[in-house]
N, C-alpha and C positions, 0 to 999 in steps of 0.2 A: 414762098408763103402766100403769094397772091394767085395761085393756080385757080382759074375760074370755076373749076369743078370741085376740087378738094377744099379750097378755101371756104366756099359756101357750105359744103357738106360738113366740115368740121365745126363751123359756127352753129349750124343747125343741130348737130349732134350734141354739142355742149349745152345748148339751151334745153334740148329735150331731156338730157340726163342730169340736169341741175339738181332737182330734188333728190334723185337717187344718190348722186355723189355727196350731197349734203348729209344724207342719212348715213352713208358709209364713213365719211371723213370729218363730219362736223365736230365731234367731240375732240378729236386730235387737233384740229385747226383752232378751236376755241382756246385750248390750253397753250398752243404754240404762239398765238397772236395776242395773248392776254396783256402783255405789257409793251406793246409796240409804241414807238415815239409818235409824235404828231405828224412827222413828215417821213415818208417811206418811198422806196423805189420798188416796183414789182416788174419782173421780167415775164413776158408772156402771160398777162392776166386773162387773156381770152375774152369771154363774155362777162367777166366780173364775178366769178363764183366766190372769190375771197372777200368781196367788199362788204358782205353782211357781217363779217367778223371784225371789221375795222371800226374804230370809234367815229361817230358822226363828227364832221369837221376835220378829219384827217386829210392832209395834203398828200395826194398820191401822184407820183410821176410814173406813168405806165409806159413800158416799152413793149409795143405790140405790132409786129410786122404784118399780120394778116388783117387787111383792111375790112374784111367781112365781119370781123369781131367788133369793129369800132362802134357801130350803132348800138348794139346791146350793151357794150361796156359803158358808154355814156349814159344810157338809160339806167343801168345799175347804180352808177355814181349818183345820179339825181335821186334815185329811190332811197339810197342809204345815207344821203347827206355828205358825200365825199367830194372834196375839191380835187378835180381831176385835171392833170396835164398829160395829154396823150401824145406820144411820139412814135414814129414809124421805125426807129432804129433797130438794132439787133442787140442781143445779150452780149455778144462778143465785143461790141463797140458802142458804148452807151453815150458817148459825147458828153461826159461829165468830168469835172476836175478830179484830181486825186483827193482822197480823204474828204469827200464832200457830204456824205450821208451817214446816218446812224443805223439804218436797217435796209437790207435788200431781201425781198421775198421771191422765192421760186417754188412753185408747186406744179408737179407733173410737166416740167418744162425742159429740164436738162436731158431728157430722153430725145428731144426733138431738135434742139439747136444743132447746126452743122458741126460746131467745134465745142464740145462741152468743157474741155480743159481751158480754152480761151475764155469761155463764158464765166467760169468760176474764178479764174484769174482776174477778170474784169470786175466782178463783184467785189473781190478782195481789194482791188485798187481803189474803187470809189468809196469804200468804207473808211470811216475815221478809226483810229485806234480804239479798241473796245467795241466798235460797231459789229453788227451781227448779220450773217446770212442765215435766214430761216427757210427751211426747206421741207417739202414732202415730195418724195420721188419714188418711182418704181425702179427696181433693180434686177440685175441678172441673178438667176437662181440655179441651183443644182437639182439633181434627182428628176422626178417626174415633171416638175414645173420647168426645169431646164430643157428637157426634151420638147415640151410643148412650146416653149419660147423659140427653139430652133425651127420647129415646123411652121410656126406662124409668123416668123420674123419678116419675110419678104412681103406678103400681102398686108400685114399690119403696117409696115413702113410706108406702103403706097397709100393706104386708106387714111392714115392719120398724119399726113404731112411730114413724113420722115421720122416718125417715132421709132426708136430702136429699143425693142424690149429686152435686149441683151447687154445693155451698157452697165459697166461696173461703176455706178455713180458714187457710191460710198468711197471707193478708192480715189476717184477724181477729187472729191472734196477734201479727203484726208491728206492728199498729196499737194495741196495748193499752198501750204505754208501758213495756215491760220495758227494763231497762238493756242487755240483749243477747239476741239470738235466733239460735240455731244450727239450721239446717234442712237436711236432706238429702232430695232428691226421688228417687223410684224408682217402678218399675212392677212390681207382682206378676204372676206367671203363674198365675192362679187361675181357677176356674170362676165366680167372682163378678165377671164382667167390668166392670160399672159402677163397682166400687170398687177396681179395680186401680191407678189412679194414686194414690199415697200420699206422705205426708211422715213423717219421724221427726226428733225433735230435742228441744232444751231451750230454754226461755225463762227467763232469770234476772232476778229483780227487782233 
């Protein structure tokens, strides 16, 4: 995640695309994050795109392995009144006790982590009973989008720090052993065609 070229490139890309992404996903994120608790964990928060949707005073434990994201993330926390604890760890190993938190947030992250099954299992482990994994993720598609994803998979993977446009993330979440999973599927109308097929939802421990 700390590749000197791709790390900086992705941090710059996220900052440049922030308003565009907000226009595309803002309504869904507002609804998804409407009743978050005061203390949450977010894996791969990047440059802080989600912080505008958290209540001021929220205590956020951010697991972000790309050091080039850290400066903008801290600035976003100050701007939105978020109490930030920033860690370098990975989604697969959060270094938190079992059943420690009520909410874990993952948005456009499970496509990139080296082991998405381990990351979802880790999210479930650190959640208290009744705690929720809240997610917005792009997913593998069929038909024309599926063909486009196959054609773009390798260059996309290199440019975006290992992002895999063909992961079946919905299956990964459903198979993790949560007590319930609520998923909505939709298709963005964005310039980022390979990641337009997406899901939003919650998985409850």
